[in-house]
C-alpha positions in Angstrom: -4.2 18.5 2.9 -6.8 16.1 4.4 -5.3 12.8 5.5 -7.9 10.2 6.2 -7.9 8.7 9.7 -7.5 5.3 8.2 -4.3 6.3 6.4 -3.0 8.0 9.5 -3.7 4.7 11.4 -2.2 2.5 8.8 1.0 4.7 8.7 1.3 4.8 12.4 1.1 1.0 12.7 3.6 0.5 9.8 5.9 3.0 11.5 5.9 1.0 14.7 6.6 -2.2 12.8 9.3 -0.4 10.8 11.2 0.7 13.8 12.0 -3.0 14.5 12.9 -3.7 10.9 15.1 -0.7 10.0 18.8 -1.7 9.6 21.7 0.5 8.6 20.8 1.2 5.0 21.5 4.3 3.0 18.6 6.6 1.9 19.3 5.5 -1.7 18.6 1.8 -0.8 15.4 2.8 1.0 14.2 4.9 -1.9 15.0 1.9 -4.3 13.1 -0.4 -2.0 10.1 1.9 -1.9 10.1 2.1 -5.8 10.2 -1.6 -6.0 7.2 -2.0 -3.8 5.3 0.8 -5.7 6.1 -0.8 -9.1 5.2 -4.3 -8.1 2.0 -3.4 -6.2 1.0 -1.0 -8.9 0.9 -4.0 -11.3 -1.4 -5.8 -8.9 -3.6 -2.7 -8.3 -3.8 -1.9 -12.1 -5.8 -5.1 -12.5 -8.6 -4.2 -10.1 -8.7 -0.3 -10.0 -9.7 2.1 -12.7 -8.1 4.9 -10.6 -6.4 4.9 -7.2 -3.9 6.5 -4.9 -1.2 4.4 -3.5 0.5 4.7 -0.1 3.8 2.9 0.5 5.2 2.0 3.9 8.7 3.4 3.4 10.4 0.5 5.3 8.1 -2.4 5.7 9.0 -5.2 8.1 11.9 -7.4 8.2 10.6 -9.6 5.4 7.8 -7.6 3.7 7.0 -4.4 2.1 3.5 -3.1 2.2 1.3 -0.7 0.2 -2.4 0.2 0.4 -4.4 1.6 -2.5 -7.6 3.5 -2.4 -9.8 4.4 -5.3 -12.5 3.2 -7.7 -12.7 -0.3 -8.7 -13.1 -1.2 -12.4 -16.2 -3.3 -11.4 -17.8 -0.1 -9.8 -20.2 1.8 -11.9 -21.5 5.4 -11.7 -20.0 8.5 -10.2 -21.2 7.7 -6.7 -19.5 4.4 -6.6 -17.8 4.1 -3.2 -14.0 4.0 -2.9 -12.5 0.7 -2.2 -9.2 -0.2 -0.6 -6.8 -3.1 -1.2 -3.5 -4.1 0.7 -0.5 -5.4 -1.2 2.3 -7.3 0.4 5.7 -7.4 -1.3 8.2 -10.2 -0.3 11.5 -8.7 0.0 13.4 -12.0 -0.7 11.4 -13.3 -3.6 10.3 -10.0 -4.9 6.8 -11.4 -5.4 3.5 -9.6 -4.4 0.2 -10.6 -3.2 -3.0 -8.5 -2.7 -5.9 -9.0 -0.4 -9.5 -8.7 -1.5 -10.9 -5.2 -1.9 -13.0 -3.7 0.8 -15.2 -0.6 1.2 -12.9 2.3 2.2 -15.5 3.6 4.6 -14.8 0.7 6.9 -11.5 2.4 7.6 -13.0 5.7 8.8 
């Protein structure tokens, strides 16, 4: 399976940050957290993407969960439309999400 270098870099950085935020939690609690991030960020991503893949940081930071999506924007036309990426931040306390502006995924490679 091919893993884009950008995804590897994102995962590596998030892993480094998560080392500082991991507390004694059960695997079930982390799974529940990851699903909450996936659900809430997918709501945001569905507004902009016609199709996408979502990658979740399994732990996040002390205060935030993070996800990145890569895919085709609804505003893109044609089969050769470039992939775009978007980052979602999930506030662990308020359960609210925010997304950044989309950007060309080629900038990550």
